[in-house]
BAFI-3210 file (N, C-alpha, C; in Angstrom, 3 decimals, decimal comma, padded with zeros to 6 digits):
// residues 240
n [1|2|3|4|5|6|7|8|9|10|11|12|13|14|15|16|17|18|19|20|21|22|23|24|25|26|27|28|29|30|31|32|33|34|35|36|37|38|39|40|41|42|43|44|45|46|47|48|49|50|51|52|53|54|55|56|57|58|59|60|61|62|63|64|65|66|67|68|69|70|71|72|73|74|75|76|77|78|79|80|81|82|83|84|85|86|87|88|89|90|91|92|93|94|95|96|97|98|99|100|101|102|103|104|105|106|107|108|109|110|111|112|113|114|115|116|117|118|119|120|121|122|123|124|125|126|127|128|129|130|131|132|133|134|135|136|137|138|139|140|141|142|143|144|145|146|147|148|149|150|151|152|153|154|155|156|157|158|159|160|161|162|163|164|165|166|167|168|169|170|171|172|173|174|175|176|177|178|179|180|181|182|183|184|185|186|187|188|189|190|191|192|193|194|195|196|197|198|199|200|201|202|203|204|205|206|207|208|209|210|211|212|213|214|215|216|217|218|219|220|221|222|223|224|225|226|227|228|229|230|231|232|233|234|235|236|237|238|239|240]
n.u [-041,768|-043,136|-042,654|-041,313|-042,758|-041,871|-042,276|-041,593|-040,946|-040,335|-038,198|-038,797|-039,996|-039,163|-039,901|-041,228|-039,360|-036,525|-036,010|-035,201|-032,872|-032,447|-033,442|-031,141|-029,673|-031,308|-032,681|-033,376|-035,768|-037,266|-039,647|-040,026|-041,935|-042,415|-043,701|-046,060|-046,215|-048,973|-049,378|-046,810|-044,900|-046,059|-048,555|-048,820|-050,782|-052,737|-054,102|-051,658|-051,209|-053,265|-052,833|-051,073|-052,795|-054,240|-052,271|-051,345|-053,934|-054,007|-052,111|-052,435|-054,697|-053,542|-051,820|-053,220|-054,686|-052,442|-051,226|-053,485|-053,812|-052,516|-049,748|-046,234|-044,580|-042,940|-041,814|-040,011|-038,675|-037,692|-036,611|-038,727|-040,707|-040,098|-041,492|-043,842|-044,499|-044,105|-046,677|-048,455|-047,970|-049,626|-051,879|-052,445|-052,647|-054,456|-056,539|-056,630|-055,075|-052,375|-049,181|-046,385|-043,207|-040,979|-039,613|-037,959|-036,265|-035,096|-033,022|-034,440|-035,746|-036,956|-040,426|-041,628|-039,976|-039,555|-038,451|-035,802|-034,706|-034,035|-034,944|-037,507|-038,764|-041,004|-042,035|-040,448|-039,046|-039,008|-036,372|-034,612|-035,431|-034,867|-032,284|-031,424|-032,704|-030,908|-028,663|-028,939|-028,367|-029,575|-030,351|-029,296|-027,396|-027,477|-030,021|-032,111|-031,792|-033,391|-036,163|-038,745|-038,308|-038,500|-041,135|-042,528|-041,436|-040,795|-043,102|-044,035|-041,914|-042,299|-044,871|-044,531|-042,328|-043,941|-045,944|-044,152|-043,101|-045,233|-046,217|-046,386|-047,961|-048,928|-047,883|-047,443|-046,309|-046,516|-046,023|-044,365|-044,568|-042,802|-039,394|-037,202|-035,263|-032,693|-031,279|-028,434|-026,868|-023,732|-022,793|-025,293|-026,882|-029,182|-030,423|-030,153|-028,394|-030,206|-032,693|-032,383|-031,695|-033,961|-036,036|-035,937|-037,872|-039,840|-040,592|-041,309|-039,694|-036,516|-034,593|-032,099|-029,426|-027,714|-025,027|-023,589|-021,238|-021,705|-024,116|-027,640|-028,421|-027,126|-027,557|-027,802|-024,792|-024,166|-025,937|-025,802|-024,859|-026,710|-029,042|-028,520|-028,025|-030,487|-031,567|-030,447|-031,320|-034,429|-034,345|-032,772|-032,949|-031,204|-029,861|-027,729]
n.v [-024,032|-021,220|-017,963|-015,696|-013,087|-009,749|-007,003|-003,572|-000,589|003,014|005,409|008,649|011,090|009,454|007,118|004,396|003,968|004,170|001,417|000,260|-000,791|-002,827|-005,356|-006,201|-007,525|-009,558|-012,465|-014,871|-016,364|-014,552|-012,300|-008,799|-006,189|-003,311|-000,764|001,967|004,966|007,278|010,139|010,529|009,960|007,826|008,108|010,906|012,573|012,067|012,751|013,399|011,667|011,998|011,333|008,943|006,436|006,822|006,478|003,612|002,211|002,678|001,318|-001,287|-001,499|-001,929|-004,069|-006,192|-008,225|-009,752|-010,744|-012,253|-015,073|-016,602|-016,896|-016,967|-014,033|-011,234|-007,688|-004,891|-001,955|001,384|003,551|006,284|004,402|001,859|002,555|002,663|-000,383|-001,755|-000,735|-001,777|-004,410|-004,796|-004,179|-006,210|-008,591|-007,670|-008,230|-010,810|-012,163|-014,160|-013,745|-012,015|-013,584|-012,497|-009,656|-006,820|-004,077|-000,820|001,824|002,886|003,033|001,292|000,999|001,297|002,729|006,131|008,763|010,618|012,628|016,140|017,612|018,296|017,512|018,142|020,374|022,539|025,896|026,850|026,930|025,969|023,235|022,478|022,364|020,663|018,338|018,107|017,287|015,088|013,309|012,251|013,443|015,743|018,878|020,339|019,513|021,382|023,678|023,689|025,141|024,273|021,319|021,415|022,785|020,634|018,446|019,283|019,759|016,986|015,870|017,329|016,493|013,597|013,521|014,538|012,609|010,427|011,340|011,544|009,116|005,603|005,983|004,311|002,659|-000,085|-003,152|-005,484|-008,427|-010,044|-013,192|-013,569|-013,856|-010,861|-008,379|-005,888|-003,289|-001,093|002,298|002,840|005,405|006,663|009,418|010,039|007,818|005,720|003,053|001,529|002,082|000,795|-001,842|-002,588|-003,518|-006,232|-007,008|-007,146|-009,340|-013,096|-014,943|-015,079|-011,893|-010,237|-008,110|-005,930|-003,804|-001,198|000,544|004,125|006,384|007,493|007,164|004,528|002,698|003,273|002,926|000,369|-001,475|-003,803|-005,633|-005,395|-006,316|-009,047|-009,921|-010,039|-011,869|-014,074|-014,449|-014,930|-016,933|-019,082|-019,272|-018,149|-016,513|-015,380]
n.w [-071,055|-069,629|-069,858|-067,316|-066,137|-066,025|-064,606|-065,070|-062,852|-063,398|-061,773|-060,630|-063,073|-064,809|-068,065|-069,857|-071,419|-070,274|-069,671|-072,260|-072,862|-071,265|-072,550|-074,223|-072,309|-070,453|-069,831|-071,952|-070,816|-069,567|-069,436|-070,524|-068,937|-069,353|-067,565|-068,557|-067,248|-066,757|-068,565|-069,665|-072,669|-074,882|-073,435|-073,062|-073,539|-071,659|-067,912|-065,174|-062,224|-059,401|-056,746|-055,015|-054,693|-057,036|-059,021|-058,228|-058,736|-061,351|-062,428|-061,578|-063,161|-065,780|-065,365|-064,476|-066,171|-066,953|-064,616|-063,372|-064,625|-063,507|-064,231|-063,508|-061,736|-061,527|-059,853|-060,366|-059,121|-059,303|-056,922|-056,603|-058,337|-056,823|-054,457|-055,596|-056,705|-054,380|-053,342|-054,845|-054,690|-052,423|-052,889|-054,573|-053,139|-051,143|-053,166|-053,375|-055,311|-056,485|-055,337|-056,321|-057,519|-056,813|-055,663|-056,647|-055,617|-055,869|-054,839|-052,754|-049,394|-046,615|-046,526|-043,846|-042,335|-041,592|-043,437|-042,908|-044,021|-044,905|-047,019|-048,999|-051,993|-053,835|-052,978|-053,204|-054,427|-058,051|-059,071|-057,337|-057,303|-059,520|-059,501|-057,222|-058,523|-060,479|-059,008|-057,897|-060,044|-062,184|-064,255|-066,784|-066,254|-068,680|-069,735|-068,609|-070,303|-072,411|-073,008|-074,271|-073,797|-070,696|-070,116|-070,373|-069,131|-066,302|-065,031|-064,945|-063,014|-061,053|-060,004|-059,904|-057,676|-055,732|-055,432|-054,402|-052,409|-050,554|-050,022|-048,609|-046,175|-044,525|-041,878|-041,053|-040,951|-043,466|-044,276|-047,373|-048,995|-050,527|-051,960|-051,638|-053,338|-052,788|-054,246|-054,212|-054,117|-053,004|-052,574|-051,965|-050,603|-049,120|-047,991|-045,179|-043,560|-041,733|-043,178|-045,316|-044,402|-043,211|-045,036|-044,734|-042,945|-044,311|-045,752|-045,658|-046,454|-048,258|-047,979|-049,759|-050,019|-052,158|-052,782|-054,769|-056,505|-056,806|-056,973|-056,655|-059,017|-060,072|-061,646|-064,016|-065,004|-064,488|-065,572|-067,144|-065,152|-063,202|-064,238|-064,823|-062,454|-061,694|-063,867|-063,030|-060,117|-060,865|-062,307|-061,455|-058,827|-056,970|-054,500|-053,772]
ca.u [-041,431|-043,647|-041,444|-041,331|-043,205|-041,035|-042,818|-040,587|-041,561|-039,649|-038,217|-039,558|-039,650|-038,961|-040,846|-041,339|-038,374|-035,496|-035,646|-035,297|-031,398|-032,292|-033,631|-029,989|-029,056|-032,321|-032,714|-034,910|-036,948|-038,077|-040,391|-039,730|-043,059|-041,740|-044,915|-045,619|-047,077|-050,133|-048,522|-045,434|-044,509|-047,278|-049,482|-048,636|-052,318|-053,608|-053,353|-050,935|-051,900|-053,548|-051,962|-050,830|-054,059|-054,642|-051,047|-051,579|-055,022|-054,028|-051,140|-053,174|-055,572|-052,915|-051,124|-054,445|-054,557|-051,402|-051,048|-054,814|-053,807|-051,579|-048,413|-045,303|-043,897|-042,060|-041,669|-038,807|-038,948|-036,584|-037,083|-040,810|-041,149|-040,100|-042,692|-045,243|-044,286|-044,711|-048,325|-049,524|-048,159|-050,094|-053,469|-052,796|-052,646|-056,204|-057,510|-056,277|-054,403|-051,291|-048,144|-045,237|-042,309|-039,735|-039,729|-036,493|-036,701|-033,542|-032,868|-035,631|-035,725|-038,367|-041,753|-042,148|-039,008|-039,772|-037,484|-035,046|-034,111|-034,902|-035,365|-038,951|-038,708|-042,173|-042,362|-039,476|-039,284|-038,337|-035,019|-033,935|-035,863|-033,871|-030,468|-031,686|-032,805|-029,717|-027,373|-029,519|-027,555|-030,415|-030,813|-027,868|-027,593|-027,957|-031,447|-032,665|-031,106|-034,194|-037,439|-039,688|-038,340|-038,703|-042,466|-043,190|-040,532|-040,647|-044,698|-043,731|-040,707|-043,000|-045,962|-043,853|-041,984|-045,226|-046,537|-043,267|-042,950|-046,575|-046,387|-046,190|-048,601|-049,467|-046,496|-047,727|-045,526|-047,604|-044,613|-044,848|-044,317|-041,702|-038,228|-036,838|-034,073|-032,327|-030,074|-028,334|-025,548|-022,918|-022,984|-026,679|-026,816|-030,301|-030,830|-029,181|-028,292|-031,379|-033,555|-032,130|-031,967|-035,654|-036,697|-035,734|-038,976|-041,167|-040,776|-041,000|-038,598|-035,324|-034,438|-030,634|-029,007|-026,632|-024,395|-022,875|-020,474|-022,308|-025,225|-029,013|-028,818|-025,901|-028,078|-027,242|-023,654|-024,232|-027,224|-025,774|-024,648|-028,337|-030,018|-027,734|-028,233|-032,232|-031,469|-029,978|-032,243|-035,548|-034,185|-031,972|-033,671|-030,186|-029,786|-026,228]
ca.v [-023,307|-020,110|-017,001|-015,212|-011,754|-008,854|-005,513|-002,589|000,934|003,763|006,632|010,072|011,533|008,203|006,836|002,634|003,772|003,511|000,026|-000,317|-001,293|-003,946|-006,313|-006,688|-008,335|-010,144|-013,742|-015,474|-016,815|-013,394|-011,336|-007,370|-005,133|-002,020|-000,246|003,255|005,679|008,476|011,376|010,683|009,250|007,442|008,335|012,114|013,334|011,726|013,274|013,046|011,000|013,011|010,672|007,577|005,707|006,658|005,706|002,318|001,681|002,875|000,469|-002,408|-002,070|-002,303|-005,408|-007,408|-009,500|-010,628|-011,505|-012,862|-015,759|-017,775|-016,800|-016,390|-012,612|-010,447|-006,242|-004,177|-000,832|002,169|004,828|006,183|002,976|001,138|002,604|001,922|-001,699|-002,031|-000,393|-002,505|-005,727|-004,957|-004,238|-007,629|-009,319|-007,608|-008,749|-012,422|-012,796|-014,681|-012,861|-012,263|-014,642|-011,888|-008,085|-006,026|-002,452|-000,201|003,433|003,089|002,467|000,416|001,561|001,714|003,574|007,682|009,381|011,524|013,734|017,430|017,951|017,840|018,197|018,796|021,759|023,583|026,793|026,030|027,004|025,176|022,105|022,204|022,417|019,594|017,162|017,993|016,975|013,488|012,816|011,291|014,487|016,342|020,181|020,865|019,492|022,500|025,006|023,640|025,470|023,278|020,318|021,987|022,911|019,169|017,559|020,024|019,193|015,270|015,641|017,681|015,444|012,336|013,932|014,635|011,269|009,836|011,821|011,393|007,744|005,169|006,818|003,294|002,339|-001,375|-004,281|-006,672|-009,120|-010,951|-014,501|-014,100|-013,310|-009,603|-008,224|-004,325|-003,028|000,255|002,870|002,954|006,839|006,925|010,331|010,182|006,390|005,199|001,524|001,307|002,098|-000,383|-003,394|-002,817|-004,534|-007,906|-007,429|-007,494|-010,789|-014,393|-015,229|-013,968|-010,777|-009,792|-006,575|-005,543|-002,492|-000,856|001,847|005,017|007,245|007,060|006,402|003,646|001,535|003,730|002,409|-001,074|-002,035|-005,138|-006,196|-005,584|-007,308|-010,466|-010,326|-010,183|-013,231|-015,445|-015,032|-015,320|-018,141|-020,204|-018,935|-017,908|-015,155|-014,954]
ca.w [-069,941|-069,886|-069,434|-066,180|-066,359|-065,198|-064,718|-064,400|-062,755|-063,423|-061,114|-061,179|-064,190|-065,972|-068,511|-069,988|-072,301|-069,461|-069,483|-073,311|-073,075|-070,679|-073,554|-074,597|-071,268|-070,137|-070,178|-072,880|-069,948|-068,734|-070,633|-069,855|-069,136|-068,808|-067,622|-068,888|-066,539|-067,168|-068,698|-070,203|-073,882|-075,605|-072,896|-072,751|-073,356|-070,173|-067,047|-064,335|-061,026|-058,332|-055,514|-054,628|-054,904|-058,549|-059,791|-058,156|-059,124|-062,902|-062,765|-061,415|-064,075|-066,641|-065,513|-063,993|-067,584|-066,910|-063,526|-063,024|-065,134|-063,006|-064,559|-062,548|-062,140|-060,542|-060,133|-060,427|-059,152|-059,006|-056,401|-056,637|-059,068|-055,662|-053,848|-056,262|-057,001|-052,978|-052,737|-055,970|-054,432|-051,235|-053,421|-055,215|-051,603|-050,585|-053,615|-053,192|-056,184|-056,274|-054,999|-057,169|-057,029|-056,772|-055,690|-056,662|-054,813|-056,030|-054,281|-051,733|-048,180|-046,200|-046,141|-042,576|-041,624|-041,954|-044,228|-042,381|-044,929|-044,562|-048,395|-049,722|-053,354|-054,486|-052,312|-053,405|-055,779|-059,153|-059,352|-056,212|-057,656|-060,801|-058,866|-056,422|-059,476|-061,256|-058,036|-058,016|-061,030|-063,179|-065,400|-066,989|-066,139|-069,970|-070,275|-068,365|-071,047|-073,672|-072,411|-074,685|-072,651|-069,550|-070,105|-070,785|-068,147|-065,302|-064,325|-064,691|-062,272|-059,769|-059,783|-059,428|-056,530|-054,598|-055,344|-054,000|-050,839|-049,796|-049,829|-047,226|-045,079|-043,475|-041,387|-040,804|-041,574|-043,667|-045,222|-048,312|-049,111|-052,128|-051,973|-052,185|-053,332|-052,543|-055,066|-053,374|-054,420|-051,835|-052,309|-051,972|-049,311|-048,671|-047,637|-044,318|-043,660|-041,114|-044,057|-046,359|-043,870|-042,840|-045,924|-044,424|-042,253|-045,260|-046,164|-044,588|-046,961|-048,104|-048,724|-050,006|-050,353|-053,016|-052,926|-055,908|-056,736|-057,321|-056,031|-056,937|-060,547|-060,309|-062,312|-065,636|-065,292|-063,977|-065,906|-067,540|-063,719|-062,551|-065,229|-064,851|-061,331|-061,828|-064,604|-061,710|-059,221|-061,070|-063,633|-060,905|-057,593|-056,243|-053,971|-053,237]
c.u [-042,026|-042,929|-042,233|-041,991|-042,250|-041,408|-042,065|-041,155|-040,370|-039,262|-038,991|-039,168|-039,369|-040,226|-040,205|-039,647|-036,469|-034,953|-035,400|-033,784|-031,369|-032,596|-032,359|-029,449|-029,988|-032,652|-033,784|-036,025|-037,632|-038,428|-040,541|-041,283|-042,741|-043,242|-044,815|-046,347|-047,922|-049,087|-047,647|-045,431|-045,828|-048,452|-049,423|-049,984|-053,065|-053,095|-052,449|-051,555|-051,896|-052,914|-051,684|-051,496|-054,279|-053,792|-051,278|-052,771|-054,668|-053,062|-051,565|-053,892|-054,659|-052,413|-052,076|-054,249|-053,596|-050,688|-052,594|-054,820|-053,121|-050,162|-047,299|-044,676|-043,433|-042,249|-040,352|-039,328|-037,727|-037,285|-038,523|-041,163|-041,076|-041,070|-043,859|-045,594|-044,596|-046,128|-048,975|-049,165|-049,092|-051,551|-053,585|-053,015|-054,294|-057,026|-057,482|-055,962|-053,192|-050,235|-047,170|-043,783|-040,951|-040,097|-038,243|-036,871|-035,029|-033,717|-034,150|-035,448|-036,949|-039,275|-042,062|-041,229|-039,580|-038,539|-036,872|-034,437|-034,596|-035,469|-036,600|-039,208|-039,598|-042,338|-041,426|-039,583|-038,806|-036,773|-034,190|-034,391|-035,303|-032,612|-030,501|-031,822|-031,654|-028,659|-027,883|-028,661|-028,314|-030,767|-029,602|-028,302|-028,089|-029,309|-032,221|-032,763|-032,698|-035,577|-038,445|-039,672|-038,942|-040,377|-043,204|-042,600|-041,176|-042,149|-044,627|-043,200|-041,725|-043,783|-045,508|-043,297|-042,843|-045,790|-045,361|-042,949|-044,246|-046,927|-046,042|-046,596|-049,055|-048,261|-046,487|-046,836|-046,463|-046,488|-045,321|-044,069|-042,989|-040,476|-037,924|-035,145|-033,685|-031,329|-029,737|-026,890|-024,946|-022,800|-024,194|-026,724|-027,966|-031,067|-029,630|-029,297|-029,480|-032,473|-033,538|-032,413|-033,488|-036,475|-036,787|-036,921|-040,156|-041,311|-040,589|-039,835|-037,671|-035,151|-032,620|-030,792|-027,586|-026,134|-023,376|-022,395|-021,357|-023,487|-026,651|-029,444|-027,594|-026,394|-027,521|-026,017|-023,379|-025,650|-026,977|-025,645|-026,150|-028,868|-029,511|-027,877|-029,581|-032,246|-031,403|-030,924|-033,944|-035,675|-033,572|-032,384|-032,415|-030,463|-028,514|-025,710]
c.v [-021,837|-019,296|-016,517|-013,647|-010,869|-007,535|-004,808|-001,455|001,698|004,612|007,956|010,819|010,683|007,672|005,010|002,565|003,906|002,462|-000,585|-001,066|-002,586|-005,427|-006,771|-007,785|-009,344|-011,292|-013,872|-016,054|-015,773|-012,439|-010,089|-006,713|-003,822|-001,068|001,198|004,257|006,882|009,504|011,964|009,833|008,951|007,834|009,836|012,840|012,877|012,451|012,854|012,945|012,063|012,764|009,262|006,390|005,493|006,122|004,175|001,682|001,341|001,345|-001,024|-002,872|-002,428|-003,974|-006,670|-008,659|-010,140|-011,408|-012,219|-014,440|-017,100|-017,596|-016,456|-014,960|-011,888|-008,986|-005,991|-002,584|000,071|003,448|005,100|004,991|001,811|001,081|002,051|000,500|-002,169|-001,897|-001,337|-003,987|-005,681|-004,985|-005,506|-008,536|-009,181|-007,963|-010,261|-012,990|-013,433|-013,414|-013,199|-013,350|-013,772|-010,357|-007,516|-004,455|-001,939|001,385|003,790|002,334|001,835|000,972|001,715|002,566|005,026|008,267|010,513|012,580|015,017|018,258|017,382|018,543|018,988|020,101|022,930|024,680|026,205|026,187|026,267|023,608|021,681|021,618|020,878|018,477|017,081|017,219|015,426|012,786|011,995|012,191|015,482|017,882|020,925|020,730|020,695|023,533|024,692|023,936|024,797|021,811|020,498|022,272|021,388|018,195|018,047|019,412|017,946|015,315|016,203|016,888|014,303|012,419|013,927|013,243|010,282|009,950|011,895|010,172|006,930|005,566|005,507|002,789|000,924|-001,971|-005,399|-007,432|-010,028|-012,397|-014,707|-013,336|-011,677|-009,510|-006,557|-004,184|-001,344|000,724|003,123|004,543|007,464|007,927|010,507|009,095|005,924|003,767|000,994|001,272|001,013|-001,660|-003,561|-003,389|-005,816|-008,041|-007,626|-008,583|-012,149|-014,909|-014,958|-012,807|-010,317|-008,502|-006,398|-004,134|-002,436|000,310|002,785|005,531|006,596|006,493|005,698|002,833|002,037|003,375|001,142|-001,863|-003,355|-006,017|-006,460|-006,386|-008,559|-010,780|-010,943|-011,813|-014,175|-015,603|-015,206|-016,870|-019,656|-020,192|-018,609|-016,610|-014,604|-013,434]
c.w [-070,232|-069,143|-068,289|-066,693|-065,400|-065,352|-063,784|-064,191|-062,678|-062,040|-061,483|-062,104|-065,496|-066,498|-068,687|-070,682|-071,675|-069,311|-070,895|-073,567|-072,254|-071,600|-074,055|-073,671|-070,715|-070,556|-070,930|-071,991|-069,078|-069,680|-069,875|-069,995|-068,636|-068,826|-067,554|-068,217|-067,305|-067,374|-069,511|-071,648|-074,523|-074,619|-072,367|-072,736|-072,053|-068,794|-065,901|-063,046|-059,795|-057,191|-055,809|-055,380|-056,472|-059,326|-059,425|-058,947|-060,896|-063,347|-062,563|-062,670|-065,581|-066,591|-064,914|-065,148|-067,166|-065,875|-062,796|-063,619|-064,838|-063,068|-063,401|-063,167|-061,449|-061,019|-059,772|-060,206|-058,681|-058,183|-056,079|-057,366|-057,965|-054,763|-054,427|-056,384|-055,370|-052,816|-053,623|-055,355|-053,132|-051,642|-054,252|-054,118|-051,161|-051,694|-054,324|-054,593|-055,962|-056,079|-056,284|-056,588|-056,407|-056,653|-055,492|-056,291|-055,298|-055,557|-053,467|-050,589|-047,683|-046,123|-044,760|-041,421|-042,195|-042,262|-042,955|-042,975|-044,779|-045,920|-048,807|-051,027|-053,751|-054,163|-052,493|-054,638|-056,955|-059,662|-058,346|-056,612|-058,545|-060,454|-057,963|-057,704|-060,210|-060,271|-057,736|-058,911|-062,152|-064,147|-065,260|-066,994|-067,813|-070,504|-069,858|-069,254|-072,107|-072,800|-072,932|-073,881|-071,136|-069,195|-070,210|-069,310|-066,742|-064,242|-063,976|-063,303|-060,888|-059,191|-059,228|-057,793|-055,185|-054,292|-054,310|-052,438|-050,277|-049,581|-048,504|-046,069|-043,799|-043,176|-040,997|-041,666|-042,361|-044,882|-046,110|-048,164|-050,106|-051,421|-052,299|-052,289|-053,613|-053,210|-054,441|-053,898|-053,088|-051,634|-052,241|-050,562|-048,562|-047,882|-046,494|-044,270|-042,788|-042,201|-045,384|-045,842|-043,575|-043,862|-045,609|-043,554|-043,061|-046,183|-045,198|-045,262|-047,124|-048,523|-048,639|-050,193|-051,302|-053,013|-054,010|-055,897|-057,091|-056,371|-056,440|-058,006|-060,935|-061,361|-063,695|-066,036|-065,120|-064,557|-066,547|-066,270|-063,113|-062,926|-065,033|-063,711|-061,256|-062,629|-063,520|-060,782|-059,714|-061,951|-062,835|-059,320|-056,580|-055,875|-053,454|-053,696]
res [m|k|k|i|k|l|f|c|l|p|y|a|g|g|s|a|a|v|f|k|k|w|e|q|y|l|s|l|d|i|k|l|f|a|v|e|l|s|g|r|a|k|r|a|r|e|p|l|y|e|n|v|e|a|a|v|n|d|i|y|s|i|i|y|p|e|i|s|d|g|s|a|y|a|f|y|g|h|s|m|g|a|m|l|a|y|e|l|v|q|k|i|k|d|n|n|l|p|e|p|v|h|m|f|f|l|g|r|g|a|p|h|i|k|s|k|r|e|k|i|y|h|l|m|p|e|e|e|f|r|e|a|v|v|n|l|g|g|t|p|r|e|f|f|e|y|p|e|l|m|d|y|v|l|p|i|l|k|n|d|f|k|i|s|e|t|a|f|r|n|p|s|i|r|p|l|y|c|d|i|t|v|f|m|g|k|e|e|d|e|i|e|a|e|d|v|h|g|w|m|l|h|t|k|n|r|c|t|i|h|y|f|n|g|g|h|f|f|v|n|d|e|t|e|k|v|v|r|m|i|n|k|k|l|t|t|g|q|n|d]
***
């Protein structure tokens, strides 16, 4: 039996490396494809994306050879990655390619619901932006004490937040025919229940929602549990 391909897209500022430890928990029936976005890690010399469309087109060109052969595949996206995965699957539909068998969204509200948060991260002054990023929980405060790291990472973070915060400009609902699973932290303070449950309108099949202890980056502490749930849903079709 061919392996199911799982394409993983990171949060703002993240790289393919954030999925490295998934390999020890992932089912042998699933092949992990951690997508490296432009401007980071081995693609550090490539320019950052100017907008959502540029990001989606780039990722599409990367994964096209893997999804055009009829293989079963799924997407996982965390926050900005969830937005990119959603926009990507719409492009796939527009190009009459087979849909994924499953979509996993973590830490992102449904695309048709306008965010009610007052913070616009990419427009913040640098000091305020640093503090806000630290408060999200994904970046240790000590990280900002190293100027050489800051010079490299801060432009990536700012650009990623700009992309993330200017997405979902088309509010129409275009339901998929695959199952959707949403993972959310119980202490996620910028995403309301309405935003989470709105994902149910985006599929003609099943949409299940799972809450975990923690905030926006709960997956860092719950990696094994999240990956094992993905294993179960992709290899047995169980959505409980």
